[in-house]
N, C-alpha and C positions, 0 to 999 in steps of 0.2 A: 099715744101712750106717754111719750116724753113730756108733753105739756102737763100731764096729770101726775107725773112722778113726784113732784114736790109735795103735792097734797096727800098722796098716798104715804109718803115718808112721814109727814107730820102726824097722820092718823096712827101709824104704827108706833111712833115715838110716844104719843099720848097714851096708847094702850099699854105700853111697856110689857111687863111680864104677863099681863092678861091676854096678850095677842095670841098666845098658843091655844087659847080656848076657841079661837076662830079658825084654826087651821083646817078642821074637817069641812067647815063651810067653804073655805077657799078651795079645797079639793073638789067639792061639789060643783063649783063654778067651771071646772074642767069639762063637765058633761054638757055645758051649754054651747051650742054652735054659734059662738059670737067671738070673733077674733079679738075685739077690744077687751071683753071680759076675761078671756084667756090670758091676754098679755098682762092685764092688771093683776090677775091671780098669780101668774108667774113672778111678776115683780115683787108682790107682797111676800110670797113664799121665799124668794131669794133673799130679801131683806131680813126676814125673820130667822133665817138659819135653822138651827136645831129645833126652835119652837114650832116650826112648820111640819114636824114629824107626823102629826096627825093627818096631814093631807096625803101622805104617801100611798095609801090604798087607792085613792082616786087617780093619783099620778100614774100608778102602774096600769090601771084600767085604760087611761088615756094613751099611754105608751103602746099597749097591746092592740088598740084599735085604730091607730093613726099611721100616717105616712112618715117618711123619713124626716122631713123638716120639723114636724111636731116632736117626733122622737128625740131629735137632737136637742130641742129646747127642754124637754123633760129631763134629759140627762144633765143639762146645765143646772136645772133647778135641784135635782137630786144631789149634785155636787155641792151646791150652795147650802143645802140643808145640812149636810155633813154629819148626820147622825149615824149611829151604828147600822140602823136599818137601811138608810139610803146608801151607805157604803156597800152593804151586802148586795143590794140590787145592782149597783154599778159593777160589782165583781161578776155577777151573773151575766151582765151585758157583754163582758169580755169574751164570752163564748158565742156571741152572735155571729151569724154568717155574714153580716153587713160590716165591712171594714170601717166605714165612717163612724158607725155607732161604737164599734170596739175602740177605735182610736180616741174618740171623744171621752169615753168612759175611762180609758187608761190615763189620759192627761189629767183628769179630775181626781184620780186615785193617787197620784204622785204626791 
């Protein structure tokens, strides 16, 4: 993924404010069982910040069906998105029985 990060950043910069129209499609990439596609989608959503809000429904689905490692990554992405909706989800995660998930969400809400 690191080798492609520059290319992905250039694409996002060229899309500018239109990038948010692609957020739902990035979210749908989360359903593909391909670690590289998932990493690329996570990177793009992280770089987009609040413009990636449209991907949140798919991120929630991914969170609910994944193991801890992916859940921690989803929490990071939600924190980077930083929208009211992503913040509300992070607050819900604070009630998780998993201490690592709670701690990660708490750090991102500060």
